[in-house]
Backbone as CSV, one residue per row, in Angstrom:
resi,resn,N_x,N_y,N_z,CA_x,CA_y,CA_z,C_x,C_y,C_z
1,UNK,-18.264,-21.333,25.247,-16.943,-20.715,25.174,-15.932,-21.644,24.509
2,UNK,-16.074,-22.951,24.752,-15.207,-23.911,24.071,-15.433,-23.869,22.563
3,UNK,-16.699,-23.705,22.163,-17.012,-23.614,20.738,-16.355,-22.382,20.123
4,UNK,-16.356,-21.267,20.859,-15.719,-20.047,20.362,-14.216,-20.249,20.220
5,UNK,-13.608,-20.915,21.205,-12.174,-21.202,21.142,-11.845,-22.057,19.920
6,UNK,-12.630,-23.122,19.713,-12.390,-24.005,18.571,-12.600,-23.268,17.247
7,UNK,-13.621,-22.404,17.195,-13.894,-21.645,15.975,-12.735,-20.714,15.635
8,UNK,-12.214,-20.027,16.652,-11.078,-19.128,16.429,-9.877,-19.896,15.887
9,UNK,-9.579,-21.032,16.515,-8.434,-21.830,16.073,-8.632,-22.330,14.648
10,UNK,-9.859,-22.755,14.324,-10.136,-23.311,12.991,-10.036,-22.243,11.908
11,UNK,-10.638,-21.072,12.154,-10.630,-20.013,11.143,-9.236,-19.416,10.978
12,UNK,-8.532,-19.219,12.103,-7.239,-18.550,12.041,-6.123,-19.462,11.554
13,UNK,-6.160,-20.730,11.989,-5.002,-21.592,11.736,-5.341,-22.944,11.114
14,UNK,-6.626,-23.243,10.880,-6.982,-24.496,10.237,-7.613,-25.496,11.180
15,UNK,-8.167,-26.570,10.593,-8.893,-27.570,11.373,-8.043,-28.274,12.401
16,UNK,-6.796,-28.611,12.051,-5.923,-29.296,13.008,-5.661,-28.424,14.230
17,UNK,-5.578,-27.114,14.007,-5.320,-26.199,15.122,-6.458,-26.221,16.129
18,UNK,-7.697,-26.392,15.649,-8.838,-26.449,16.566,-8.706,-27.640,17.507
19,UNK,-8.321,-28.791,16.943,-8.138,-29.981,17.779,-7.031,-29.770,18.797
20,UNK,-5.892,-29.256,18.340,-4.760,-29.088,19.247,-5.008,-27.994,20.280
21,UNK,-5.803,-26.998,19.924,-6.136,-25.952,20.902,-6.944,-26.533,22.052
22,UNK,-7.946,-27.357,21.719,-8.764,-27.981,22.760,-7.950,-28.991,23.562
23,UNK,-7.117,-29.777,22.865,-6.298,-30.764,23.567,-5.284,-30.080,24.473
24,UNK,-4.653,-29.032,23.966,-3.671,-28.310,24.778,-4.301,-27.647,25.979
25,UNK,-5.506,-27.126,25.792,-6.219,-26.501,26.916,-6.503,-27.525,28.002
26,UNK,-6.963,-28.715,27.604,-7.262,-29.755,28.590,-6.026,-30.243,29.315
27,UNK,-4.932,-30.452,28.574,-3.691,-30.931,29.196,-3.130,-29.891,30.154
28,UNK,-3.180,-28.628,29.743,-2.653,-27.562,30.601,-3.403,-27.487,31.920
29,UNK,-4.716,-27.705,31.884,-5.501,-27.671,33.116,-5.136,-28.823,34.045
30,UNK,-4.790,-29.968,33.459,-4.476,-31.143,34.272,-3.100,-31.060,34.916
31,UNK,-2.130,-30.488,34.186,-0.752,-30.533,34.679,-0.277,-29.208,35.242
32,UNK,-1.051,-28.149,35.052,-0.591,-26.837,35.509,-0.530,-26.791,37.022
33,UNK,0.552,-26.247,37.584,0.652,-26.132,39.034,-0.329,-25.100,39.553
34,UNK,-0.864,-25.376,40.715,-1.824,-24.455,41.319,-1.183,-23.798,42.536
35,UNK,-1.268,-22.482,42.573,-0.681,-21.756,43.690,-1.411,-22.112,44.976
36,UNK,-0.657,-22.300,46.028,-1.248,-22.607,47.319,-2.000,-21.386,47.835
37,UNK,-3.252,-21.554,48.288,-3.972,-20.411,48.861,-3.202,-19.772,50.013
38,UNK,-2.495,-20.594,50.788,-1.727,-20.065,51.912,-0.667,-19.069,51.433
39,UNK,0.042,-19.410,50.361,1.083,-18.525,49.846,0.487,-17.225,49.320
40,UNK,-0.626,-17.339,48.589,-1.259,-16.141,48.036,-1.783,-15.244,49.152
41,UNK,-2.396,-15.840,50.156,-2.945,-15.049,51.257,-1.844,-14.397,52.078
42,UNK,-0.717,-15.069,52.228,0.411,-14.465,52.933,0.899,-13.219,52.202
43,UNK,0.785,-13.222,50.878,1.162,-12.057,50.089,0.343,-10.840,50.494
44,UNK,-0.887,-11.070,50.893,-1.775,-9.989,51.320,-1.666,-9.697,52.817
45,UNK,-0.678,-10.287,53.469,-0.510,-10.062,54.903,-1.569,-10.727,55.743
46,UNK,-2.182,-11.799,55.221,-3.275,-12.462,55.933,-2.748,-13.322,57.072
47,UNK,-3.589,-13.525,58.065,-3.285,-14.399,59.202,-4.427,-15.391,59.359
48,UNK,-4.100,-16.598,59.795,-5.122,-17.636,59.911,-5.966,-17.419,61.161
49,UNK,-7.270,-17.583,61.001,-8.205,-17.465,62.111,-8.448,-18.838,62.719
50,UNK,-8.619,-18.848,64.024,-8.817,-20.092,64.767,-9.965,-19.917,65.751
51,UNK,-10.436,-21.013,66.352,-11.470,-20.878,67.391,-10.996,-20.059,68.581
52,UNK,-9.683,-19.954,68.767,-9.155,-19.193,69.903,-9.183,-17.687,69.651
53,UNK,-8.804,-17.248,68.442,-8.732,-15.801,68.223,-9.982,-15.225,67.552
54,UNK,-10.896,-16.076,67.088,-12.140,-15.596,66.483,-13.247,-16.607,66.759
55,UNK,-13.601,-16.820,68.026,-14.516,-17.913,68.382,-15.894,-17.799,67.750
56,UNK,-16.479,-16.600,67.746,-17.839,-16.464,67.230,-17.888,-16.695,65.721
57,UNK,-16.970,-16.074,65.000,-16.941,-16.256,63.555,-16.619,-17.681,63.152
58,UNK,-15.697,-18.313,63.890,-15.324,-19.690,63.570,-16.490,-20.636,63.832
59,UNK,-17.256,-20.367,64.887,-18.424,-21.200,65.187,-19.464,-21.101,64.074
60,UNK,-19.653,-19.890,63.534,-20.590,-19.712,62.426,-20.111,-20.482,61.202
61,UNK,-18.818,-20.364,60.891,-18.269,-21.084,59.741,-18.444,-22.588,59.900
62,UNK,-18.139,-23.098,61.076,-18.235,-24.543,61.312,-19.671,-25.031,61.145
63,UNK,-20.623,-24.256,61.658,-22.028,-24.648,61.537,-22.487,-24.639,60.079
64,UNK,-22.059,-23.633,59.323,-22.446,-23.551,57.915,-21.798,-24.662,57.089
65,UNK,-20.552,-25.001,57.404,-19.878,-26.101,56.700,-20.624,-27.407,56.933
66,UNK,-21.097,-27.598,58.167,-21.856,-28.814,58.480,-23.177,-28.835,57.707
67,UNK,-23.860,-27.706,57.647,-25.121,-27.644,56.901,-24.902,-27.862,55.404
68,UNK,-23.803,-27.325,54.887,-23.515,-27.464,53.458,-23.002,-28.851,53.103
69,UNK,-22.659,-29.643,54.129,-22.158,-31.007,53.934,-20.914,-31.026,53.049
70,UNK,-19.997,-30.100,53.316,-18.736,-30.070,52.578,-17.830,-31.199,53.052
71,UNK,-17.026,-31.704,52.140,-16.128,-32.808,52.482,-14.974,-32.357,53.364
72,UNK,-14.566,-31.087,53.217,-13.410,-30.592,53.957,-13.748,-29.251,54.603
73,UNK,-13.212,-29.035,55.777,-13.358,-27.753,56.461,-12.378,-26.754,55.843
74,UNK,-12.864,-25.644,55.279,-11.937,-24.670,54.691,-11.074,-24.024,55.773
75,UNK,-9.853,-23.675,55.423,-9.060,-22.854,56.328,-9.649,-21.445,56.307
76,UNK,-9.532,-20.750,57.433,-10.205,-19.469,57.639,-9.134,-18.403,57.826
77,UNK,-9.225,-17.295,57.064,-8.159,-16.299,57.048,-8.698,-14.890,57.263
78,UNK,-7.847,-14.087,57.887,-8.130,-12.675,58.171,-7.196,-11.823,57.318
79,UNK,-7.768,-10.921,56.519,-6.985,-10.016,55.678,-7.066,-8.613,56.267
80,UNK,-5.940,-8.010,56.649,-5.960,-6.693,57.292,-6.201,-5.563,56.299
81,UNK,-7.424,-5.485,55.806,-7.797,-4.431,54.861,-9.098,-3.791,55.325
82,UNK,-9.212,-2.467,55.235,-10.454,-1.806,55.646,-11.596,-2.000,54.655
83,UNK,-11.316,-2.535,53.472,-12.357,-2.767,52.472,-13.193,-3.975,52.876
84,UNK,-14.509,-3.844,52.844,-15.389,-4.967,53.183,-15.385,-5.979,52.044
85,UNK,-14.903,-7.176,52.327,-14.835,-8.184,51.275,-14.679,-9.565,51.892
86,UNK,-15.099,-10.569,51.137,-14.874,-11.976,51.476,-14.645,-12.709,50.171
87,UNK,-13.747,-13.680,50.177,-13.474,-14.416,48.948,-12.990,-15.820,49.279
88,UNK,-13.016,-16.674,48.274,-12.653,-18.078,48.421,-11.559,-18.418,47.427
89,UNK,-10.625,-19.274,47.849,-9.526,-19.692,46.982,-9.296,-21.184,47.138
90,UNK,-8.684,-21.797,46.110,-8.267,-23.189,46.208,-9.375,-24.172,45.878
91,UNK,-9.008,-25.461,45.988,-9.948,-26.541,45.712,-9.674,-27.702,46.649
92,UNK,-10.704,-28.518,46.852,-10.533,-29.738,47.639,-10.085,-29.471,49.062
93,UNK,-9.037,-30.170,49.483,-8.546,-30.031,50.846,-7.830,-28.704,51.069
94,UNK,-7.480,-28.010,50.000,-6.701,-26.771,50.120,-7.564,-25.525,49.974
95,UNK,-8.866,-25.659,50.078,-9.744,-24.508,49.914,-9.636,-23.601,51.132
96,UNK,-9.729,-22.293,50.885,-9.607,-21.301,51.953,-10.674,-20.229,51.779
97,UNK,-11.188,-19.748,52.899,-12.140,-18.635,52.917,-11.483,-17.486,53.668
98,UNK,-11.492,-16.304,53.071,-10.853,-15.140,53.686,-11.870,-14.022,53.877
99,UNK,-11.738,-13.318,54.996,-12.583,-12.161,55.288,-11.676,-11.008,55.691
100,UNK,-12.092,-9.808,55.368,-11.273,-8.640,55.678,-11.663,-8.025,57.013
101,UNK,-10.771,-7.184,57.509,-11.054,-6.457,58.745,-12.293,-5.576,58.581
102,UNK,-12.432,-4.969,57.397,-13.598,-4.127,57.153,-14.898,-4.884,57.258
103,UNK,-14.914,-6.126,56.779,-16.129,-6.937,56.851,-16.434,-7.334,58.289
104,UNK,-15.408,-7.765,59.016,-15.615,-8.179,60.406,-16.118,-7.014,61.248
105,UNK,-15.586,-5.821,60.978,-15.944,-4.653,61.783,-17.328,-4.108,61.457
106,UNK,-17.781,-4.285,60.213,-19.015,-3.632,59.776,-20.256,-4.509,59.872
107,UNK,-20.101,-5.831,59.742,-21.270,-6.704,59.687,-21.580,-7.312,61.044
108,UNK,-22.868,-7.483,61.322,-23.236,-8.222,62.522,-23.218,-9.719,62.214
109,UNK,-23.494,-10.525,63.222,-23.372,-11.978,63.060,-24.323,-12.507,61.996
110,UNK,-25.508,-11.954,61.940,-26.503,-12.407,60.965,-26.039,-12.133,59.539
111,UNK,-25.529,-10.921,59.298,-25.031,-10.559,57.969,-23.764,-11.337,57.627
112,UNK,-22.901,-11.482,58.623,-21.649,-12.221,58.438,-21.941,-13.660,58.016
113,UNK,-22.918,-14.279,58.654,-23.291,-15.657,58.313,-23.799,-15.743,56.879
114,UNK,-24.578,-14.752,56.447,-25.088,-14.761,55.083,-23.983,-14.676,54.042
115,UNK,-23.012,-13.787,54.282,-21.902,-13.640,53.335,-21.030,-14.894,53.328
116,UNK,-20.760,-15.461,54.512,-19.987,-16.705,54.569,-20.712,-17.837,53.847
117,UNK,-22.023,-17.926,54.036,-22.800,-18.972,53.368,-22.726,-18.820,51.852
118,UNK,-22.693,-17.582,51.383,-22.551,-17.336,49.945,-21.226,-17.902,49.433
119,UNK,-20.133,-17.660,50.171,-18.825,-18.176,49.756,-18.790,-19.701,49.808
120,UNK,-19.384,-20.281,50.829,-19.408,-21.743,50.929,-20.253,-22.360,49.817
121,UNK,-21.274,-21.644,49.369,-22.082,-22.138,48.250,-21.249,-22.217,46.976
122,UNK,-20.358,-21.245,46.787,-19.450,-21.311,45.640,-18.587,-22.571,45.711
123,UNK,-18.126,-22.904,46.920,-17.295,-24.103,47.090,-18.107,-25.351,46.776
124,UNK,-19.307,-25.443,47.341,-20.129,-26.639,47.159,-20.518,-26.840,45.695
125,UNK,-20.760,-25.750,44.980,-21.181,-25.845,43.582,-20.019,-26.012,42.608
126,UNK,-18.787,-25.950,43.118,-17.636,-26.052,42.226,-17.449,-24.833,41.352
127,UNK,-17.933,-23.672,41.815,-17.851,-22.469,40.992,-16.415,-22.027,40.739
128,UNK,-15.518,-22.259,41.698,-14.131,-21.843,41.515,-13.521,-22.570,40.321
129,UNK,-13.810,-23.856,40.209,-13.306,-24.654,39.093,-13.934,-24.215,37.779
130,UNK,-15.250,-23.989,37.795,-15.955,-23.580,36.577,-15.425,-22.246,36.069
131,UNK,-15.247,-21.279,36.969,-14.777,-19.968,36.547,-13.320,-20.013,36.103
132,UNK,-12.525,-20.920,36.685,-11.148,-21.078,36.225,-11.124,-21.610,34.794
133,UNK,-12.012,-22.570,34.500,-12.120,-23.084,33.137,-12.512,-21.967,32.172
134,UNK,-13.519,-21.187,32.556,-13.976,-20.101,31.691,-12.874,-19.070,31.479
135,UNK,-12.136,-18.758,32.537,-11.055,-17.780,32.423,-9.957,-18.286,31.492
136,UNK,-9.616,-19.571,31.606,-8.560,-20.120,30.751,-8.981,-20.117,29.283
137,UNK,-10.259,-20.416,29.022,-10.749,-20.373,27.638,-10.689,-18.945,27.100
138,UNK,-11.099,-17.986,27.935,-11.051,-16.592,27.515,-9.638,-16.131,27.217
139,UNK,-8.685,-16.548,28.043,-7.291,-16.155,27.820,-6.741,-16.770,26.534
140,UNK,-7.067,-18.045,26.286,-6.606,-18.690,25.057,-7.217,-18.040,23.820
141,UNK,-8.495,-17.678,23.928,-9.149,-16.996,22.805,-8.467,-15.666,22.512
142,UNK,-8.175,-14.906,23.564,-7.480,-13.631,23.381,-6.094,-13.839,22.787
143,UNK,-5.401,-14.889,23.247,-4.064,-15.173,22.731,-4.104,-15.499,21.241
144,UNK,-5.098,-16.280,20.836,-5.211,-16.642,19.416,-5.534,-15.429,18.552
145,UNK,-6.401,-14.567,19.033,-6.727,-13.381,18.236,-5.528,-12.439,18.145
146,UNK,-4.721,-12.386,19.205,-3.495,-11.585,19.139,-2.525,-12.168,18.114
147,UNK,-2.401,-13.510,18.101,-1.533,-14.160,17.113,-2.054,-13.919,15.701
148,UNK,-3.381,-13.988,15.538,-3.965,-13.708,14.232,-3.722,-12.276,13.801
149,UNK,-3.821,-11.346,14.738,-3.537,-9.951,14.423,-2.094,-9.741,14.012
150,UNK,-1.171,-10.449,14.678,0.244,-10.354,14.318,0.486,-10.876,12.902
151,UNK,-0.165,-12.003,12.565,-0.041,-12.536,11.208,-0.585,-11.551,10.176
152,UNK,-1.668,-10.874,10.539,-2.253,-9.890,9.627,-1.279,-8.747,9.374
153,UNK,-0.629,-8.264,10.437,0.333,-7.169,10.293,1.530,-7.603,9.449
154,UNK,2.026,-8.827,9.698,3.182,-9.331,8.950,2.876,-9.428,7.457
155,UNK,1.643,-9.825,7.132,1.263,-10.006,5.725,0.638,-8.759,5.105
156,UNK,0.641,-7.657,5.841,0.025,-6.434,5.332,0.641,-5.960,4.013
157,UNK,1.975,-5.996,3.843,2.539,-5.576,2.544,1.995,-6.398,1.375
158,UNK,1.856,-7.725,1.561,1.321,-8.569,0.493,-0.133,-8.226,0.192
159,UNK,-0.883,-7.886,1.246,-2.285,-7.511,1.040,-2.391,-6.214,0.256
160,UNK,-1.516,-5.252,0.573,-1.551,-3.966,-0.122,-1.145,-4.106,-1.584
161,UNK,-0.259,-5.053,-1.869,0.187,-5.282,-3.244,-0.753,-6.194,-4.018
162,UNK,-1.777,-6.699,-3.345,-2.734,-7.570,-4.002,-2.245,-8.981,-4.222
163,UNK,-1.193,-9.378,-3.536,-0.641,-10.720,-3.704,-1.205,-11.719,-2.691
164,UNK,-2.074,-11.251,-1.852,-2.700,-12.140,-0.861,-4.121,-11.662,-0.622
165,UNK,-4.965,-12.565,-0.210,-6.348,-12.242,0.116,-6.633,-12.675,1.548
166,UNK,-7.599,-12.013,2.129,-7.948,-12.332,3.515,-9.465,-12.421,3.644
167,UNK,-9.912,-13.345,4.446,-11.347,-13.563,4.631,-11.923,-12.545,5.603
168,UNK,-13.145,-12.101,5.299,-13.826,-11.201,6.232,-14.160,-11.912,7.539
169,UNK,-14.345,-13.217,7.473,-14.564,-13.983,8.708,-13.368,-13.845,9.634
170,UNK,-12.178,-13.887,9.037,-10.940,-13.706,9.795,-10.936,-12.342,10.491
171,UNK,-11.275,-11.300,9.735,-11.282,-9.942,10.293,-12.304,-9.817,11.418
172,UNK,-13.503,-10.344,11.194,-14.557,-10.242,12.202,-14.184,-10.984,13.482
173,UNK,-13.540,-12.143,13.337,-13.102,-12.880,14.527,-12.069,-12.089,15.309
174,UNK,-11.129,-11.476,14.598,-10.120,-10.668,15.278,-10.764,-9.526,16.062
175,UNK,-11.827,-8.963,15.494,-12.464,-7.812,16.125,-13.355,-8.192,17.302
176,UNK,-14.122,-9.274,17.151,-15.197,-9.530,18.107,-14.996,-10.735,19.019
177,UNK,-14.100,-11.654,18.685,-13.945,-12.856,19.512,-13.577,-12.541,20.961
178,UNK,-12.597,-11.646,21.233,-12.287,-11.350,22.640,-13.470,-10.769,23.399
179,UNK,-14.223,-9.877,22.741,-15.379,-9.265,23.402,-16.448,-10.301,23.704
180,UNK,-16.730,-11.173,22.734,-17.737,-12.217,22.943,-17.314,-13.146,24.072
181,UNK,-16.030,-13.526,24.100,-15.534,-14.408,25.162,-15.693,-13.759,26.529
182,UNK,-15.364,-12.468,26.626,-15.494,-11.766,27.904,-16.951,-11.645,28.333
183,UNK,-17.845,-11.366,27.387,-19.266,-11.264,27.718,-19.815,-12.602,28.200
184,UNK,-19.414,-13.690,27.555,-19.863,-15.016,27.987,-19.350,-15.331,29.385
185,UNK,-18.095,-14.977,29.647,-17.516,-15.247,30.963,-18.226,-14.448,32.046
186,UNK,-18.515,-13.176,31.776,-19.199,-12.355,32.772,-20.639,-12.812,32.973
187,UNK,-21.292,-13.249,31.899,-22.644,-13.783,32.042,-22.671,-15.034,32.899
188,UNK,-21.686,-15.908,32.715,-21.582,-17.107,33.545,-21.364,-16.734,35.003
189,UNK,-20.502,-15.742,35.241,-20.232,-15.308,36.608,-21.490,-14.771,37.277
190,UNK,-22.285,-13.982,36.555,-23.517,-13.443,37.138,-24.487,-14.560,37.501
191,UNK,-24.600,-15.555,36.630,-25.506,-16.674,36.910,-25.064,-17.436,38.151
192,UNK,-23.759,-17.647,38.306,-23.259,-18.376,39.475,-23.473,-17.568,40.754
193,UNK,-23.402,-16.242,40.654,-23.633,-15.404,41.828,-25.083,-15.517,42.285
194,UNK,-26.021,-15.486,41.360,-27.428,-15.646,41.727,-27.655,-16.997,42.404
195,UNK,-27.083,-18.049,41.837,-27.254,-19.384,42.418,-26.665,-19.450,43.824
196,UNK,-25.503,-18.820,44.011,-24.870,-18.828,45.335,-25.713,-18.069,46.350
197,UNK,-26.357,-16.981,45.927,-27.251,-16.246,46.828,-28.393,-17.139,47.304
198,UNK,-29.017,-17.856,46.375,-30.155,-18.710,46.729,-29.726,-19.835,47.668
199,UNK,-28.573,-20.432,47.403,-28.104,-21.511,48.269,-27.698,-20.984,49.640
200,UNK,-27.129,-19.782,49.677,-26.771,-19.185,50.963,-28.016,-18.946,51.807
201,UNK,-29.080,-18.470,51.173,-30.337,-18.260,51.892,-30.875,-19.571,52.442
202,UNK,-30.712,-20.657,51.683,-31.175,-21.961,52.154,-30.318,-22.462,53.313
203,UNK,-29.020,-22.178,53.275,-28.122,-22.635,54.341,-28.410,-21.931,55.659
204,UNK,-28.651,-20.625,55.609,-28.885,-19.870,56.841,-30.358,-19.850,57.226
205,UNK,-31.253,-20.046,56.254,-32.677,-19.890,56.521,-33.050,-18.448,56.769
206,UNK,-32.157,-17.516,56.376,-32.351,-16.099,56.674,-31.871,-15.262,55.490
207,UNK,-32.614,-15.228,54.381,-32.174,-14.451,53.221,-32.030,-12.965,53.505
208,UNK,-32.801,-12.443,54.471,-32.700,-11.018,54.786,-31.349,-10.681,55.402
209,UNK,-30.726,-11.636,56.087,-29.399,-11.392,56.647,-28.380,-11.152,55.553
210,UNK,-28.384,-12.006,54.517,-27.476,-11.805,53.386,-27.820,-10.525,52.646
211,UNK,-29.104,-10.237,52.478,-29.512,-9.009,51.789,-28.982,-7.778,52.509
212,UNK,-29.052,-7.783,53.832,-28.543,-6.654,54.611,-27.028,-6.536,54.466
213,UNK,-26.334,-7.672,54.475,-24.886,-7.648,54.293,-24.496,-7.135,52.920
214,UNK,-25.207,-7.560,51.873,-24.927,-7.081,50.522,-25.160,-5.579,50.414
215,UNK,-26.185,-5.088,51.104,-26.469,-3.657,51.079,-25.320,-2.864,51.692
216,UNK,-24.748,-3.375,52.782,-23.604,-2.696,53.398,-22.378,-2.755,52.491
217,UNK,-22.150,-3.899,51.860,-21.018,-4.025,50.941,-21.164,-3.071,49.757
218,UNK,-22.390,-2.899,49.288,-22.643,-2.028,48.144,-22.353,-0.577,48.477
219,UNK,-22.688,-0.147,49.695,-22.584,1.264,50.052,-21.375,1.567,50.923
220,UNK,-20.398,0.668,50.976,-19.225,0.940,51.800,-18.497,2.174,51.275
221,UNK,-18.153,3.042,52.193,-17.416,4.245,51.841,-18.277,5.363,51.284
222,UNK,-19.556,5.117,51.088,-20.429,6.146,50.528,-21.031,6.984,51.651
223,UNK,-21.000,8.293,51.470,-21.588,9.182,52.451,-23.090,9.314,52.266
224,UNK,-23.724,10.058,53.173,-25.173,10.218,53.130,-25.621,10.880,51.837
225,UNK,-24.947,11.988,51.446,-25.357,12.704,50.241,-25.177,11.833,49.002
226,UNK,-24.104,11.052,48.981,-23.873,10.171,47.830,-24.967,9.121,47.723
227,UNK,-25.379,8.547,48.848,-26.409,7.509,48.815,-27.754,8.071,48.376
228,UNK,-28.011,9.367,48.692,-29.299,9.970,48.349,-29.330,10.430,46.892
229,UNK,-28.281,11.157,46.462,-28.320,11.821,45.162,-27.584,11.075,44.049
230,UNK,-26.639,10.193,44.378,-25.902,9.458,43.349,-25.817,7.985,43.716
231,UNK,-26.933,7.312,43.902,-26.893,5.930,44.383,-26.283,4.950,43.404
232,UNK,-26.286,5.243,42.101,-25.810,4.264,41.126,-24.523,4.637,40.430
233,UNK,-23.859,5.730,40.872,-22.710,6.188,40.094,-21.484,5.305,40.246
234,UNK,-21.470,4.430,41.254,-20.316,3.558,41.443,-20.291,2.420,40.431
235,UNK,-21.421,2.099,39.815,-21.482,1.041,38.808,-22.132,1.597,37.539
236,UNK,-21.416,2.457,36.808,-22.032,3.090,35.648,-22.111,2.184,34.436
237,UNK,-21.378,1.051,34.416,-21.342,0.221,33.223,-22.641,-0.553,33.063
238,UNK,-22.993,-0.902,31.817,-24.204,-1.699,31.567,-24.122,-3.051,32.256
239,UNK,-25.287,-3.647,32.500,-25.323,-4.915,33.230,-24.564,-6.016,32.510
240,UNK,-24.516,-5.975,31.164,-23.793,-7.004,30.412,-22.300,-6.975,30.696
241,UNK,-21.782,-5.827,31.149,-20.347,-5.678,31.363,-19.958,-5.869,32.819
242,UNK,-20.855,-6.384,33.635,-20.554,-6.617,35.043,-20.336,-8.099,35.292
243,UNK,-19.337,-8.404,36.117,-19.107,-9.803,36.486,-20.055,-10.238,37.597
244,UNK,-20.647,-9.265,38.315,-21.625,-9.564,39.358,-22.962,-8.925,38.987
245,UNK,-24.062,-9.541,39.372,-25.369,-8.934,39.095,-25.535,-7.645,39.898
246,UNK,-26.458,-6.775,39.489,-26.736,-5.571,40.277,-27.163,-5.949,41.691
247,UNK,-26.593,-5.258,42.675,-26.886,-5.593,44.065,-28.363,-5.416,44.376
248,UNK,-28.984,-4.384,43.794,-30.406,-4.159,44.058,-31.244,-5.363,43.628
249,UNK,-30.904,-5.947,42.483,-31.647,-7.107,41.999,-31.394,-8.323,42.889
250,UNK,-30.160,-8.484,43.347,-29.852,-9.604,44.247,-30.633,-9.471,45.551
251,UNK,-30.702,-8.249,46.082,-31.439,-8.018,47.323,-32.930,-8.267,47.112
252,UNK,-33.457,-7.808,45.979,-34.884,-8.017,45.697,-35.214,-9.506,45.653
253,UNK,-34.384,-10.282,44.997,-34.627,-11.721,44.906,-34.550,-12.379,46.276
254,UNK,-33.584,-11.943,47.069,-33.440,-12.538,48.396,-34.643,-12.222,49.279
255,UNK,-35.085,-10.973,49.265,-36.206,-10.589,50.123,-37.506,-11.254,49.688
256,UNK,-37.608,-11.625,48.418,-38.805,-12.341,47.969,-38.867,-13.747,48.557
257,UNK,-37.734,-14.243,49.086,-37.690,-15.569,49.708,-37.871,-15.504,51.214
258,UNK,-38.015,-14.310,51.753,-37.956,-14.129,53.202,-39.036,-14.939,53.912
259,UNK,-38.647,-15.858,54.807,-39.636,-16.669,55.529,-40.255,-15.883,56.679
260,UNK,-41.425,-16.287,57.151,-42.043,-15.603,58.293,-41.120,-15.577,59.509
261,UNK,-40.432,-16.682,59.780,-39.502,-16.753,60.905,-38.204,-17.399,60.437
262,UNK,-37.088,-16.647,60.420,-35.818,-17.236,60.006,-35.461,-18.446,60.859
263,UNK,-34.821,-19.436,60.236,-34.425,-20.643,60.957,-33.412,-20.317,62.041
264,UNK,-32.429,-19.502,61.707,-31.365,-19.192,62.657,-30.783,-17.841,62.301
265,UNK,-30.987,-16.862,63.167,-30.498,-15.518,62.881,-29.014,-15.360,63.223
266,UNK,-28.398,-16.331,63.856,-26.988,-16.275,64.229,-26.678,-15.062,65.112
267,UNK,-27.663,-14.577,65.826,-27.429,-13.459,66.727,-27.455,-12.125,66.012
268,UNK,-27.483,-11.051,66.786,-27.521,-9.703,66.215,-26.327,-8.868,66.672
269,UNK,-25.267,-9.503,67.157,-24.131,-8.763,67.692,-23.467,-7.921,66.606
270,UNK,-23.040,-6.740,67.004,-22.307,-5.878,66.084,-21.446,-4.932,66.914
271,UNK,-20.153,-4.844,66.619,-19.434,-5.659,65.630,-18.896,-6.933,66.267
272,UNK,-18.152,-7.725,65.496,-17.465,-8.888,66.034,-16.261,-8.439,66.848
273,UNK,-15.776,-9.337,67.682,-14.533,-9.093,68.405,-13.548,-10.197,68.047
274,UNK,-12.369,-9.808,67.560,-11.362,-10.808,67.212,-10.585,-11.288,68.427
275,UNK,-10.636,-10.568,69.505,-9.937,-11.015,70.694,-8.550,-10.411,70.812
276,UNK,-7.737,-10.982,71.695,-6.430,-10.419,72.017,-5.481,-10.436,70.825
277,UNK,-5.690,-11.354,69.885,-4.768,-11.470,68.756,-5.258,-10.683,67.540
278,UNK,-6.108,-9.709,67.780,-6.595,-8.884,66.679,-5.421,-8.237,65.951
279,UNK,-5.417,-8.314,64.630,-4.330,-7.774,63.825,-4.765,-6.427,63.278
280,UNK,-4.126,-5.324,63.663,-4.560,-4.011,63.196,-4.301,-3.822,61.707
281,UNK,-5.107,-2.958,61.086,-4.910,-2.623,59.682,-3.753,-1.643,59.591
282,UNK,-2.643,-2.095,59.010,-1.446,-1.267,58.967,-1.516,-0.224,57.852
283,UNK,-2.157,-0.546,56.732,-2.176,0.348,55.579,-3.306,-0.054,54.640
284,UNK,-3.633,0.850,53.759,-4.606,0.527,52.726,-3.915,-0.240,51.593
285,UNK,-4.631,-1.142,50.923,-4.015,-1.854,49.801,-3.707,-0.890,48.666
286,UNK,-2.638,-1.173,47.921,-2.281,-0.342,46.777,-1.797,-1.218,45.634
287,UNK,-1.735,-0.627,44.441,-1.356,-1.385,43.256,0.124,-1.721,43.286
288,UNK,0.456,-2.952,42.881,1.847,-3.404,42.813,2.234,-3.664,41.359
289,UNK,3.537,-3.772,41.113,4.014,-4.000,39.752,3.568,-5.357,39.225
290,UNK,3.194,-6.278,40.107,2.692,-7.584,39.680,1.281,-7.497,39.117
291,UNK,0.633,-6.313,39.278,-0.744,-6.167,38.830,-1.752,-6.455,39.920
292,UNK,-1.284,-6.843,41.113,-2.165,-7.158,42.226,-2.304,-5.957,43.149
293,UNK,-3.428,-5.928,43.858,-3.651,-4.937,44.906,-3.471,-5.629,46.244
294,UNK,-2.557,-5.124,47.063,-2.402,-5.668,48.417,-1.558,-4.711,49.253
């Protein structure tokens, strides 16, 4: 992706631009302020989970963090959304793991441990940093092609009068560079997801637990008739256009690792209990003018 960024800068604006594009990208990553996970999670109405208000889930997280040998214990957050989801934010000492009400209510301890282990694997592998780098390169590539397109429009009268010439390489880059950058970014994301699945299975010793959790996440909100007659209609796009691998393939790979006896099933309780401080789901998330759903 860095090569694509440099190529775009070189073809569109010259050799010096390629150097400054790479240098500017590196400097921006070093000095750019990073939003605090706490502030972002508060935007979603999240509340911090503790051993007091979520003892079973917190115990699972603590055990997995110890197995993963992470340098820092992530902060643990509850998002009041009925959608089953878990995600990770931040880096280093400020890393946070968030789970939704839908996930806590739907998954048993074994499945919950598998999904948490998957998120912790992303932290251990530095995937958040890698994907941030890839995203920044993709954004810069798109920005350069937009600038190149603007230059093309400005010089269109000269082109029509035959007073200027334009390279076909320039045209092809304008057309295909953003698409290529996005495909590379999504391919990288799929590879990191597969790796996180394998590491999660190693952390729990129970790949079938994660497979079962992924199956529930895949079919959330789907009725019986939908699961029987339209099992794939929720992901109609080709595999190249997905940021995550097909769930069926992830489950197949996980079950191929299934040991005769799981190391630790983390119990079979369903559902979890948040305790007296359980935060009810007040509303469904909706689109905001900021472009975020919360």
